[in-house]
FIDREN-539430 format. One record per residue (C-alpha): residue number from 1; residue in one letter; x, y, z. Coordinates in Angstrom, 2 decimals, decimal comma. Example, Ala and Ser with C-alpha at 12.3 -4.5 7.8 and 13.67 -1.06 7.14 Angstrom:
BEGIN
<node k="1" r="a" east="12,30" north="-4,50" up="7,80"/>
<node k="2" r="s" east="13,67" north="-1,06" up="7,14"/>
END
This chain:
BEGIN
<node k="1" r="m" east="47,47" north="20,53" up="18,78"/>
<node k="2" r="r" east="44,84" north="22,75" up="16,99"/>
<node k="3" r="w" east="45,63" north="24,27" up="13,59"/>
<node k="4" r="f" east="45,86" north="27,86" up="14,88"/>
<node k="5" r="q" east="48,39" north="26,84" up="17,49"/>
<node k="6" r="r" east="50,87" north="25,66" up="14,84"/>
<node k="7" r="l" east="53,82" north="27,89" up="14,22"/>
<node k="8" r="f" east="53,31" north="27,67" up="10,46"/>
<node k="9" r="w" east="49,78" north="29,23" up="10,66"/>
<node k="10" r="k" east="50,97" north="31,92" up="13,03"/>
<node k="11" r="m" east="53,68" north="32,95" up="10,60"/>
<node k="12" r="f" east="51,36" north="32,72" up="7,71"/>
<node k="13" r="l" east="48,68" north="34,89" up="9,24"/>
<node k="14" r="v" east="51,29" north="37,55" up="10,14"/>
<node k="15" r="i" east="52,75" north="37,61" up="6,62"/>
<node k="16" r="w" east="49,27" north="37,60" up="5,09"/>
<node k="17" r="v" east="48,17" north="40,64" up="7,10"/>
<node k="18" r="v" east="51,35" north="42,48" up="6,16"/>
<node k="19" r="s" east="50,75" north="41,68" up="2,49"/>
<node k="20" r="l" east="47,14" north="42,92" up="2,66"/>
<node k="21" r="v" east="48,26" north="46,24" up="4,29"/>
<node k="22" r="g" east="50,94" north="46,59" up="1,58"/>
<node k="23" r="m" east="48,54" north="45,92" up="-1,28"/>
<node k="24" r="g" east="45,95" north="48,33" up="0,22"/>
<node k="25" r="s" east="48,58" north="51,05" up="0,41"/>
<node k="26" r="v" east="49,57" north="50,55" up="-3,20"/>
<node k="27" r="f" east="45,88" north="50,65" up="-4,23"/>
<node k="28" r="l" east="45,30" north="53,92" up="-2,41"/>
<node k="29" r="l" east="48,44" north="55,41" up="-4,01"/>
<node k="30" r="l" east="47,39" north="54,34" up="-7,52"/>
<node k="31" r="s" east="43,86" north="55,65" up="-7,00"/>
<node k="32" r="s" east="45,16" north="59,07" up="-5,87"/>
<node k="33" r="h" east="47,45" north="59,20" up="-8,91"/>
<node k="34" r="y" east="44,52" north="58,43" up="-11,27"/>
<node k="35" r="d" east="42,38" north="61,15" up="-9,65"/>
<node k="36" r="q" east="45,19" north="63,74" up="-10,17"/>
<node k="37" r="t" east="45,64" north="62,70" up="-13,84"/>
<node k="38" r="h" east="41,91" north="62,93" up="-14,54"/>
<node k="39" r="r" east="41,74" north="66,44" up="-13,03"/>
<node k="40" r="l" east="44,68" north="67,61" up="-15,11"/>
<node k="41" r="e" east="43,04" north="66,33" up="-18,30"/>
<node k="42" r="l" east="39,79" north="68,23" up="-17,44"/>
<node k="43" r="l" east="41,79" north="71,35" up="-16,78"/>
<node k="44" r="e" east="43,62" north="71,04" up="-20,09"/>
<node k="45" r="a" east="40,42" north="70,55" up="-22,08"/>
<node k="46" r="r" east="38,77" north="73,59" up="-20,54"/>
<node k="47" r="a" east="41,79" north="75,81" up="-20,92"/>
<node k="48" r="k" east="42,26" north="74,68" up="-24,56"/>
<node k="49" r="g" east="38,65" north="75,59" up="-25,46"/>
<node k="50" r="q" east="38,89" north="78,97" up="-23,66"/>
<node k="51" r="a" east="42,18" north="79,80" up="-25,41"/>
<node k="52" r="l" east="40,81" north="78,97" up="-28,90"/>
<node k="53" r="l" east="37,81" north="81,30" up="-28,31"/>
<node k="54" r="m" east="40,12" north="84,12" up="-27,31"/>
<node k="55" r="l" east="42,44" north="83,52" up="-30,28"/>
<node k="56" r="e" east="39,56" north="83,57" up="-32,75"/>
<node k="57" r="r" east="38,49" north="86,96" up="-31,30"/>
<node k="58" r="f" east="42,14" north="88,07" up="-31,53"/>
<node k="59" r="e" east="42,40" north="87,24" up="-35,23"/>
<node k="60" r="e" east="39,11" north="89,04" up="-35,97"/>
<node k="61" r="g" east="40,64" north="92,20" up="-34,46"/>
<node k="62" r="a" east="38,21" north="92,64" up="-31,61"/>
<node k="63" r="p" east="39,62" north="95,22" up="-29,23"/>
<node k="64" r="d" east="38,30" north="93,37" up="-26,17"/>
<node k="65" r="w" east="39,12" north="89,91" up="-27,36"/>
<node k="66" r="y" east="40,87" north="89,02" up="-24,10"/>
<node k="67" r="k" east="37,77" north="89,86" up="-22,07"/>
<node k="68" r="q" east="35,85" north="87,05" up="-23,74"/>
<node k="69" r="s" east="37,90" north="84,53" up="-21,86"/>
<node k="70" r="g" east="35,75" north="84,84" up="-18,84"/>
<node k="71" r="r" east="36,68" north="86,18" up="-15,46"/>
<node k="72" r="r" east="37,68" north="82,77" up="-14,17"/>
<node k="73" r="h" east="40,58" north="82,33" up="-16,65"/>
<node k="74" r="a" east="41,49" north="85,93" up="-17,45"/>
<node k="75" r="s" east="44,38" north="86,09" up="-15,03"/>
<node k="76" r="s" east="45,47" north="82,39" up="-15,33"/>
<node k="77" r="l" east="45,95" north="82,08" up="-19,12"/>
<node k="78" r="w" east="48,91" north="83,44" up="-21,23"/>
<node k="79" r="l" east="48,98" north="83,36" up="-25,01"/>
<node k="80" r="y" east="52,07" north="83,53" up="-27,21"/>
<node k="81" r="d" east="52,77" north="83,60" up="-30,97"/>
<node k="82" r="a" east="54,38" north="80,29" up="-31,84"/>
<node k="83" r="r" east="56,67" north="81,83" up="-34,50"/>
<node k="84" r="t" east="57,96" north="84,92" up="-32,71"/>
<node k="85" r="q" east="57,36" north="83,69" up="-29,14"/>
<node k="86" r="a" east="55,93" north="87,17" up="-28,42"/>
<node k="87" r="s" east="53,30" north="87,45" up="-25,81"/>
<node k="88" r="l" east="49,84" north="88,45" up="-26,99"/>
<node k="89" r="m" east="49,08" north="89,78" up="-23,59"/>
<node k="90" r="p" east="52,14" north="91,92" up="-22,67"/>
<node k="91" r="w" east="50,24" north="93,75" up="-19,93"/>
<node k="92" r="l" east="50,16" north="90,54" up="-17,84"/>
<node k="93" r="p" east="53,14" north="89,65" up="-15,69"/>
<node k="94" r="e" east="54,90" north="86,36" up="-16,48"/>
<node k="95" r="p" east="53,57" north="83,47" up="-14,40"/>
<node k="96" r="t" east="55,47" north="82,73" up="-11,21"/>
<node k="97" r="r" east="53,99" north="79,33" up="-10,44"/>
<node k="98" r="k" east="53,90" north="76,10" up="-12,29"/>
<node k="99" r="t" east="51,90" north="76,19" up="-15,58"/>
<node k="100" r="l" east="50,54" north="73,68" up="-18,08"/>
<node k="101" r="q" east="51,98" north="74,10" up="-21,64"/>
<node k="102" r="l" east="49,46" north="73,87" up="-24,58"/>
<node k="103" r="e" east="50,10" north="73,84" up="-28,35"/>
<node k="104" r="l" east="47,18" north="75,47" up="-30,26"/>
<node k="105" r="t" east="46,25" north="75,93" up="-33,90"/>
<node k="106" r="t" east="43,31" north="78,13" up="-34,94"/>
<node k="107" r="g" east="41,03" north="77,69" up="-37,90"/>
<node k="108" r="s" east="43,24" north="80,01" up="-40,07"/>
<node k="109" r="g" east="46,21" north="77,65" up="-39,54"/>
<node k="110" r="r" east="48,28" north="79,93" up="-37,31"/>
<node k="111" r="a" east="50,09" north="78,29" up="-34,43"/>
<node k="112" r="y" east="50,12" north="79,61" up="-30,88"/>
<node k="113" r="h" east="51,38" north="78,63" up="-27,46"/>
<node k="114" r="a" east="49,26" north="78,83" up="-24,33"/>
<node k="115" r="r" east="50,24" north="78,59" up="-20,72"/>
<node k="116" r="v" east="47,59" north="78,00" up="-18,06"/>
<node k="117" r="a" east="48,35" north="78,26" up="-14,38"/>
<node k="118" r="l" east="47,65" north="75,22" up="-12,36"/>
<node k="119" r="p" east="45,16" north="75,79" up="-9,55"/>
<node k="120" r="r" east="46,26" north="75,85" up="-5,95"/>
<node k="121" r="d" east="44,42" north="72,65" up="-5,24"/>
<node k="122" r="v" east="46,51" north="70,79" up="-7,87"/>
<node k="123" r="f" east="49,68" north="71,95" up="-6,06"/>
<node k="124" r="f" east="48,11" north="70,74" up="-2,85"/>
<node k="125" r="v" east="47,35" north="67,33" up="-4,45"/>
<node k="126" r="n" east="50,93" north="67,08" up="-5,66"/>
<node k="127" r="r" east="52,33" north="67,84" up="-2,28"/>
<node k="128" r="l" east="49,74" north="65,61" up="-0,61"/>
<node k="129" r="l" east="50,64" north="62,80" up="-3,00"/>
<node k="130" r="g" east="54,28" north="63,19" up="-2,15"/>
<node k="131" r="r" east="53,53" north="63,19" up="1,49"/>
<node k="132" r="l" east="51,23" north="60,24" up="1,13"/>
<node k="133" r="f" east="53,87" north="58,37" up="-0,83"/>
<node k="134" r="s" east="56,42" north="58,98" up="1,95"/>
<node k="135" r="l" east="53,82" north="58,14" up="4,55"/>
<node k="136" r="q" east="52,97" north="54,97" up="2,77"/>
<node k="137" r="m" east="56,65" north="53,94" up="2,81"/>
<node k="138" r="v" east="56,89" north="54,83" up="6,54"/>
<node k="139" r="l" east="53,77" north="52,87" up="7,21"/>
<node k="140" r="i" east="55,08" north="49,86" up="5,29"/>
<node k="141" r="l" east="58,34" north="50,03" up="7,18"/>
<node k="142" r="l" east="56,45" north="50,32" up="10,49"/>
<node k="143" r="v" east="54,21" north="47,47" up="9,69"/>
<node k="144" r="s" east="57,12" north="45,35" up="8,53"/>
<node k="145" r="g" east="58,99" north="46,20" up="11,74"/>
<node k="146" r="l" east="55,91" north="45,23" up="13,73"/>
<node k="147" r="a" east="55,67" north="41,97" up="11,87"/>
<node k="148" r="g" east="59,33" north="41,35" up="12,61"/>
<node k="149" r="l" east="58,73" north="42,01" up="16,33"/>
<node k="150" r="v" east="55,76" north="39,62" up="16,27"/>
<node k="151" r="l" east="57,76" north="37,02" up="14,45"/>
<node k="152" r="g" east="60,63" north="37,58" up="16,92"/>
<node k="153" r="a" east="58,31" north="37,06" up="19,81"/>
<node k="154" r="l" east="56,80" north="33,93" up="18,27"/>
<node k="155" r="v" east="59,91" north="32,29" up="16,90"/>
<node k="156" r="v" east="63,28" north="33,97" up="17,59"/>
<node k="157" r="r" east="62,87" north="34,70" up="21,29"/>
<node k="158" r="p" east="61,86" north="31,17" up="22,31"/>
<node k="159" r="i" east="64,61" north="29,72" up="20,11"/>
<node k="160" r="r" east="67,10" north="32,09" up="21,83"/>
<node k="161" r="r" east="65,85" north="30,91" up="25,21"/>
<node k="162" r="l" east="66,30" north="27,32" up="24,19"/>
<node k="163" r="r" east="69,82" north="28,14" up="22,95"/>
<node k="164" r="d" east="70,62" north="29,82" up="26,31"/>
<node k="165" r="h" east="69,39" north="26,63" up="28,09"/>
<node k="166" r="v" east="71,66" north="24,49" up="25,93"/>
<node k="167" r="r" east="74,59" north="26,78" up="26,73"/>
<node k="168" r="d" east="73,82" north="26,56" up="30,48"/>
<node k="169" r="l" east="73,85" north="22,79" up="30,19"/>
<node k="170" r="h" east="77,28" north="22,89" up="28,54"/>
<node k="171" r="q" east="78,76" north="25,33" up="31,06"/>
<node k="172" r="a" east="77,18" north="23,78" up="34,16"/>
<node k="173" r="q" east="77,75" north="20,13" up="33,10"/>
<node k="174" r="d" east="74,65" north="19,44" up="35,01"/>
<node k="175" r="m" east="72,18" north="17,09" up="33,22"/>
<node k="176" r="s" east="69,52" north="17,66" up="35,85"/>
<node k="177" r="l" east="68,72" north="21,11" up="34,36"/>
<node k="178" r="r" east="65,54" north="21,37" up="32,34"/>
<node k="179" r="a" east="64,19" north="24,03" up="30,02"/>
<node k="180" r="d" east="61,97" north="26,85" up="31,14"/>
<node k="181" r="e" east="58,35" north="25,79" up="31,75"/>
<node k="182" r="g" east="57,18" north="28,58" up="29,56"/>
<node k="183" r="l" east="58,91" north="26,80" up="26,61"/>
<node k="184" r="s" east="57,84" north="23,25" up="27,50"/>
<node k="185" r="r" east="54,19" north="24,32" up="27,93"/>
<node k="186" r="r" east="53,88" north="25,80" up="24,44"/>
<node k="187" r="r" east="51,51" north="24,03" up="22,12"/>
<node k="188" r="d" east="53,46" north="24,59" up="18,84"/>
<node k="189" r="e" east="56,53" north="23,11" up="17,29"/>
<node k="190" r="i" east="58,91" north="24,95" up="19,58"/>
<node k="191" r="g" east="57,10" north="23,42" up="22,61"/>
<node k="192" r="d" east="57,45" north="19,98" up="20,93"/>
<node k="193" r="l" east="61,16" north="20,58" up="20,37"/>
<node k="194" r="t" east="61,67" north="21,70" up="23,97"/>
<node k="195" r="r" east="59,92" north="18,62" up="25,33"/>
<node k="196" r="e" east="61,85" north="16,26" up="23,07"/>
<node k="197" r="f" east="65,07" north="18,02" up="24,07"/>
<node k="198" r="d" east="64,29" north="17,59" up="27,80"/>
<node k="199" r="r" east="63,60" north="13,89" up="27,18"/>
<node k="200" r="m" east="66,91" north="13,54" up="25,49"/>
<node k="201" r="v" east="68,78" north="15,32" up="28,35"/>
<node k="202" r="a" east="66,96" north="13,10" up="30,87"/>
<node k="203" r="s" east="68,12" north="10,09" up="28,92"/>
<node k="204" r="v" east="71,69" north="11,28" up="28,85"/>
<node k="205" r="e" east="71,44" north="12,01" up="32,59"/>
<node k="206" r="q" east="70,28" north="8,47" up="33,31"/>
<node k="207" r="t" east="73,13" north="7,10" up="31,14"/>
<node k="208" r="l" east="75,73" north="9,17" up="33,00"/>
<node k="209" r="l" east="74,32" north="8,23" up="36,42"/>
<node k="210" r="a" east="74,35" north="4,59" up="35,44"/>
<node k="211" r="q" east="78,02" north="5,05" up="34,29"/>
<node k="212" r="q" east="78,86" north="6,74" up="37,59"/>
<node k="213" r="r" east="77,15" north="3,98" up="39,63"/>
<node k="214" r="l" east="79,03" north="1,36" up="37,60"/>
<node k="215" r="l" east="82,39" north="3,04" up="38,31"/>
<node k="216" r="q" east="81,57" north="3,29" up="41,96"/>
<node k="217" r="d" east="80,40" north="-0,27" up="42,26"/>
<node k="218" r="v" east="83,47" north="-1,56" up="40,47"/>
<node k="219" r="s" east="85,69" north="0,55" up="42,60"/>
<node k="220" r="h" east="84,00" north="-0,69" up="45,83"/>
<node k="221" r="e" east="84,20" north="-4,28" up="44,56"/>
<node k="222" r="l" east="87,94" north="-3,87" up="43,92"/>
<node k="223" r="r" east="88,56" north="-2,56" up="47,40"/>
<node k="224" r="a" east="87,77" north="-5,87" up="49,14"/>
<node k="225" r="p" east="90,16" north="-8,10" up="47,14"/>
<node k="226" r="l" east="92,82" north="-5,34" up="47,27"/>
<node k="227" r="a" east="92,55" north="-5,29" up="51,03"/>
<node k="228" r="r" east="92,90" north="-9,04" up="51,24"/>
<node k="229" r="l" east="95,88" north="-8,89" up="48,79"/>
<node k="230" r="q" east="97,56" north="-6,22" up="50,96"/>
<node k="231" r="a" east="96,90" north="-8,29" up="54,12"/>
<node k="232" r="a" east="98,32" north="-11,38" up="52,45"/>
<node k="233" r="a" east="101,37" north="-9,45" up="51,30"/>
<node k="234" r="g" east="101,87" north="-8,21" up="54,86"/>
<node k="235" r="l" east="101,78" north="-11,76" up="56,23"/>
<node k="236" r="i" east="104,28" north="-12,94" up="53,62"/>
<node k="237" r="e" east="106,56" north="-9,95" up="54,34"/>
<node k="238" r="q" east="106,59" north="-10,92" up="58,04"/>
<node k="239" r="r" east="107,70" north="-14,43" up="57,16"/>
<node k="240" r="l" east="110,32" north="-13,41" up="54,63"/>
<node k="241" r="g" east="111,54" north="-10,31" up="56,48"/>
<node k="242" r="d" east="112,06" north="-6,79" up="55,36"/>
<node k="243" r="g" east="114,02" north="-5,79" up="52,30"/>
<node k="244" r="e" east="112,72" north="-8,59" up="50,02"/>
<node k="245" r="p" east="112,70" north="-7,00" up="46,43"/>
<node k="246" r="l" east="109,68" north="-8,98" up="45,37"/>
<node k="247" r="m" east="107,64" north="-7,86" up="48,34"/>
<node k="248" r="d" east="108,60" north="-4,26" up="47,69"/>
<node k="249" r="r" east="107,31" north="-4,65" up="44,15"/>
<node k="250" r="i" east="104,08" north="-6,23" up="45,35"/>
<node k="251" r="n" east="103,54" north="-3,38" up="47,80"/>
<node k="252" r="r" east="104,21" north="-0,70" up="45,11"/>
<node k="253" r="e" east="101,71" north="-2,30" up="42,77"/>
<node k="254" r="c" east="99,18" north="-2,55" up="45,57"/>
<node k="255" r="e" east="99,63" north="1,19" up="46,25"/>
<node k="256" r="r" east="99,24" north="2,04" up="42,58"/>
<node k="257" r="l" east="96,05" north="-0,04" up="42,43"/>
<node k="258" r="d" east="94,72" north="1,72" up="45,52"/>
<node k="259" r="t" east="95,53" north="5,13" up="43,98"/>
<node k="260" r="l" east="93,80" north="4,12" up="40,79"/>
<node k="261" r="i" east="90,64" north="3,03" up="42,64"/>
<node k="262" r="s" east="90,68" north="6,34" up="44,54"/>
<node k="263" r="e" east="90,96" north="8,21" up="41,27"/>
<node k="264" r="i" east="88,00" north="6,29" up="39,74"/>
<node k="265" r="l" east="85,84" north="7,10" up="42,77"/>
<node k="266" r="s" east="86,85" north="10,76" up="42,65"/>
<node k="267" r="f" east="86,21" north="10,90" up="38,92"/>
<node k="268" r="s" east="82,65" north="9,49" up="39,33"/>
<node k="269" r="r" east="81,74" north="11,64" up="42,33"/>
<node k="270" r="q" east="82,99" north="14,96" up="41,07"/>
<node k="271" r="q" east="80,30" north="17,56" up="41,49"/>
<node k="272" r="r" east="79,92" north="21,26" up="41,75"/>
<node k="273" r="d" east="79,87" north="21,74" up="45,46"/>
<node k="274" r="g" east="80,83" north="24,85" up="47,39"/>
<node k="275" r="l" east="81,32" north="27,02" up="44,37"/>
<node k="276" r="d" east="80,28" north="30,20" up="46,21"/>
<node k="277" r="h" east="82,73" north="29,96" up="49,06"/>
<node k="278" r="e" east="85,51" north="32,55" up="49,25"/>
<node k="279" r="f" east="89,01" north="31,41" up="50,15"/>
<node k="280" r="s" east="92,58" north="32,59" up="50,02"/>
<node k="281" r="l" east="94,42" north="31,39" up="46,96"/>
<node k="282" r="h" east="97,75" north="32,18" up="48,69"/>
<node k="283" r="a" east="96,90" north="29,83" up="51,54"/>
<node k="284" r="l" east="95,86" north="27,05" up="49,15"/>
<node k="285" r="c" east="99,11" north="27,31" up="47,19"/>
<node k="286" r="r" east="101,20" north="27,30" up="50,45"/>
<node k="287" r="e" east="99,31" north="24,24" up="51,51"/>
<node k="288" r="l" east="100,19" north="22,44" up="48,31"/>
<node k="289" r="e" east="103,85" north="23,51" up="48,71"/>
<node k="290" r="g" east="103,87" north="21,95" up="52,18"/>
<node k="291" r="d" east="102,49" north="18,68" up="50,80"/>
<node k="292" r="v" east="105,37" north="18,53" up="48,29"/>
<node k="293" r="e" east="107,98" north="19,20" up="50,99"/>
<node k="294" r="l" east="106,40" north="16,56" up="53,21"/>
<node k="295" r="r" east="106,31" north="13,88" up="50,51"/>
<node k="296" r="q" east="109,62" north="14,61" up="48,73"/>
<node k="297" r="p" east="111,84" north="16,77" up="50,97"/>
<node k="298" r="q" east="114,72" north="16,61" up="48,48"/>
<node k="299" r="r" east="112,74" north="18,00" up="45,56"/>
<node k="300" r="p" east="113,43" north="21,75" up="44,80"/>
<node k="301" r="f" east="110,04" north="23,40" up="44,64"/>
<node k="302" r="t" east="109,44" north="27,15" up="44,16"/>
<node k="303" r="l" east="106,25" north="29,06" up="44,83"/>
<node k="304" r="e" east="105,78" north="32,48" up="43,28"/>
<node k="305" r="l" east="102,74" north="34,48" up="44,55"/>
<node k="306" r="p" east="101,61" north="38,07" up="43,88"/>
<node k="307" r="t" east="102,32" north="40,48" up="46,69"/>
<node k="308" r="q" east="98,63" north="41,27" up="46,97"/>
<node k="309" r="e" east="96,51" north="38,60" up="48,66"/>
<node k="310" r="i" east="94,01" north="36,97" up="46,24"/>
<node k="311" r="l" east="90,61" north="36,12" up="47,65"/>
<node k="312" r="y" east="88,95" north="33,86" up="45,14"/>
<node k="313" r="r" east="85,24" north="32,93" up="45,16"/>
<node k="314" r="g" east="84,73" north="29,38" up="43,86"/>
<node k="315" r="g" east="85,22" north="25,73" up="44,69"/>
<node k="316" r="r" east="88,32" north="25,47" up="46,83"/>
<node k="317" r="e" east="88,20" north="21,65" up="46,90"/>
<node k="318" r="l" east="87,84" north="21,46" up="43,12"/>
<node k="319" r="l" east="90,83" north="23,74" up="42,54"/>
<node k="320" r="r" east="92,89" north="21,91" up="45,19"/>
<node k="321" r="r" east="92,12" north="18,62" up="43,61"/>
<node k="322" r="a" east="93,07" north="19,82" up="40,15"/>
<node k="323" r="l" east="96,40" north="21,28" up="41,30"/>
<node k="324" r="q" east="97,10" north="18,28" up="43,53"/>
<node k="325" r="n" east="96,61" north="15,91" up="40,58"/>
<node k="326" r="g" east="99,02" north="18,06" up="38,56"/>
<node k="327" r="i" east="101,61" north="17,91" up="41,37"/>
<node k="328" r="e" east="101,02" north="14,16" up="41,69"/>
<node k="329" r="n" east="101,80" north="13,86" up="38,04"/>
<node k="330" r="i" east="105,16" north="15,64" up="38,58"/>
<node k="331" r="l" east="106,06" north="13,60" up="41,63"/>
<node k="332" r="r" east="105,21" north="10,34" up="39,88"/>
<node k="333" r="h" east="106,86" north="10,92" up="36,51"/>
<node k="334" r="t" east="110,02" north="12,93" up="37,31"/>
<node k="335" r="p" east="112,95" north="12,10" up="39,56"/>
<node k="336" r="e" east="112,98" north="13,54" up="43,01"/>
<node k="337" r="a" east="115,95" north="15,89" up="42,22"/>
<node k="338" r="t" east="113,97" north="17,45" up="39,36"/>
<node k="339" r="a" east="113,04" north="21,05" up="40,15"/>
<node k="340" r="a" east="109,36" north="22,12" up="40,00"/>
<node k="341" r="g" east="107,31" north="25,12" up="40,88"/>
<node k="342" r="l" east="104,00" north="26,96" up="40,92"/>
<node k="343" r="v" east="103,55" north="30,51" up="39,60"/>
<node k="344" r="v" east="100,47" north="32,50" up="40,31"/>
<node k="345" r="r" east="99,68" north="35,74" up="38,39"/>
<node k="346" r="l" east="96,78" north="38,13" up="38,50"/>
<node k="347" r="l" east="96,11" north="39,30" up="34,94"/>
<node k="348" r="e" east="95,00" north="42,78" up="34,02"/>
<node k="349" r="d" east="91,49" north="41,65" up="33,12"/>
<node k="350" r="g" east="91,05" north="40,22" up="36,62"/>
<node k="351" r="r" east="91,54" north="36,58" up="35,69"/>
<node k="352" r="v" east="93,96" north="34,33" up="37,60"/>
<node k="353" r="e" east="96,71" north="32,30" up="35,89"/>
<node k="354" r="l" east="98,43" north="29,38" up="37,59"/>
<node k="355" r="c" east="101,41" north="27,72" up="35,94"/>
<node k="356" r="l" east="102,57" north="24,42" up="37,42"/>
<node k="357" r="f" east="105,92" north="23,36" up="35,84"/>
<node k="358" r="d" east="108,79" north="20,88" up="36,14"/>
<node k="359" r="t" east="112,25" north="20,64" up="34,59"/>
<node k="360" r="g" east="111,94" north="16,98" up="33,57"/>
<node k="361" r="p" east="112,01" north="15,48" up="30,11"/>
<node k="362" r="g" east="108,54" north="16,64" up="29,27"/>
<node k="363" r="v" east="105,90" north="14,72" up="27,30"/>
<node k="364" r="a" east="106,03" north="13,43" up="23,74"/>
<node k="365" r="p" east="104,35" north="15,93" up="21,29"/>
<node k="366" r="d" east="101,88" north="13,32" up="20,07"/>
<node k="367" r="v" east="100,76" north="12,70" up="23,65"/>
<node k="368" r="l" east="100,16" north="16,33" up="24,59"/>
<node k="369" r="p" east="96,78" north="16,74" up="22,82"/>
<node k="370" r="r" east="95,52" north="13,64" up="24,64"/>
<node k="371" r="l" east="97,07" north="14,29" up="27,97"/>
<node k="372" r="f" east="93,76" north="15,04" up="29,68"/>
<node k="373" r="e" east="92,09" north="11,85" up="28,41"/>
<node k="374" r="p" east="91,70" north="8,94" up="30,84"/>
<node k="375" r="f" east="94,55" north="6,43" up="30,99"/>
<node k="376" r="v" east="96,75" north="8,04" up="28,38"/>
<node k="377" r="r" east="100,10" north="6,34" up="28,14"/>
<node k="378" r="d" east="103,40" north="7,97" up="26,98"/>
<node k="379" r="e" east="104,87" north="5,22" up="24,81"/>
<node k="380" r="n" east="107,94" north="7,28" up="23,98"/>
<node k="381" r="g" east="108,77" north="8,02" up="27,59"/>
<node k="382" r="s" east="108,69" north="5,76" up="30,54"/>
<node k="383" r="g" east="105,66" north="3,96" up="29,16"/>
<node k="384" r="e" east="103,85" north="4,62" up="32,41"/>
<node k="385" r="g" east="100,21" north="5,79" up="32,08"/>
<node k="386" r="f" east="98,80" north="9,03" up="33,50"/>
<node k="387" r="g" east="95,66" north="7,36" up="34,95"/>
<node k="388" r="l" east="92,71" north="9,56" up="35,70"/>
<node k="389" r="g" east="94,57" north="12,38" up="37,50"/>
<node k="390" r="m" east="94,79" north="14,73" up="34,48"/>
<node k="391" r="s" east="91,17" north="14,01" up="33,47"/>
<node k="392" r="i" east="90,03" north="14,87" up="36,99"/>
<node k="393" r="a" east="92,02" north="18,05" up="36,86"/>
<node k="394" r="r" east="90,44" north="19,12" up="33,55"/>
<node k="395" r="r" east="86,89" north="18,30" up="34,81"/>
<node k="396" r="a" east="87,54" north="20,29" up="38,02"/>
<node k="397" r="i" east="88,84" north="23,36" up="36,20"/>
<node k="398" r="e" east="85,98" north="23,27" up="33,69"/>
<node k="399" r="q" east="83,46" north="23,16" up="36,52"/>
<node k="400" r="l" east="85,04" north="26,31" up="37,89"/>
<node k="401" r="g" east="84,53" north="27,96" up="34,50"/>
<node k="402" r="g" east="88,24" north="27,95" up="33,69"/>
<node k="403" r="d" east="90,59" north="26,37" up="31,19"/>
<node k="404" r="i" east="93,62" north="24,12" up="31,57"/>
<node k="405" r="s" east="96,25" north="23,33" up="28,94"/>
<node k="406" r="a" east="99,56" north="21,57" up="28,84"/>
<node k="407" r="s" east="102,74" north="22,28" up="26,82"/>
<node k="408" r="n" east="106,40" north="21,44" up="26,82"/>
<node k="409" r="r" east="108,77" north="24,20" up="28,09"/>
<node k="410" r="p" east="111,53" north="25,32" up="25,61"/>
<node k="411" r="e" east="114,11" north="24,81" up="28,40"/>
<node k="412" r="g" east="112,79" north="21,35" up="29,15"/>
<node k="413" r="g" east="109,88" north="20,04" up="31,19"/>
<node k="414" r="l" east="106,12" north="20,20" up="31,19"/>
<node k="415" r="v" east="103,96" north="23,17" up="32,18"/>
<node k="416" r="l" east="100,29" north="23,05" up="33,07"/>
<node k="417" r="r" east="98,56" north="26,36" up="32,57"/>
<node k="418" r="v" east="95,32" north="26,97" up="34,41"/>
<node k="419" r="l" east="93,29" north="30,05" up="33,67"/>
<node k="420" r="l" east="90,50" north="30,89" up="36,09"/>
<node k="421" r="p" east="87,74" north="33,53" up="35,73"/>
<node k="422" r="s" east="87,93" north="36,87" up="37,45"/>
<node k="423" r="a" east="88,79" north="36,64" up="41,12"/>
<node k="424" r="s" east="86,66" north="38,38" up="43,76"/>
END
């Protein structure tokens, strides 16, 4: 990396140029002020000498004393007696423009006041200096703003782009995303940071992929002994006959192990597929209601849907999997006679709220914050774990851009609240 490609030198050069412009402006302003002061001093000296000549002629009693002032100053100089403040030139009108005040004393010791009108060019200089002062401030502000824009283009904008990339990674949960090539190709510190960040994301991606492969391999390896165990249990059941309590227990444990393996595979394979497909939310909820009636016909299950059909654009399979895991949690952890239901609401801001509830004992308060973690166990309840179902539900809803939360109902039971982005 060459020295002029470093971000430090870019910022230094910009600030240095701005400082030079500011110092140059101050120098010009001070030079203009010095020129004006020098001109006023010359004007004062000339007017003072002219006034003293006129006053000496006045004290000598010359009738035409005022004509000795010269034509140039005759109409721009006013003389007054310092004691009486009376004008020595009453035939002249009082000055209407700005004047310079002078205190004079003649050779006889008498004191006088003199007023000399400032030339038009001095007024012009004053106004010009005022305008130049304002213009300098405007120029400094403009240059500072330009420097801010340049610094923004060099520093703030690429950092904002990198921040947006990090946010996209978080929202998409897709470690295969990489930063914009415009950032990674930069030859300064921001480019170095972007490339290091991409390498870090690639390392995290490989770690997650290795974890997923491990889960899949373990699940597949468990399938074979589980199948042999189920086959052996079936042979033993044929010899012992139906209704053997021990065999029923073995079959239930095999089913639970099979369900757990399926959840592990689902957890490791969950991806953002089909997120742009439009589907009927009403039809999906009725399908879930039918599954509950088929599996547990004796369970009271209510479904409340808006009168208006909701067509939602997103991942139908992801949403179905999330709600199905919530329903599976109800079917597994509450008695069959326990009422449950699903309420769907279309909020005013366009978002969709789905509330899945039951009227069972609920969940211990200390377990609620950890309910969506893998293999959480309710020690205060039945002691039976929740497996991966709730974790899969949370991941599915997050991939849809929504939010899922759990809470105990005041009247008893657990409610899962799913909040989805605006429907189509």
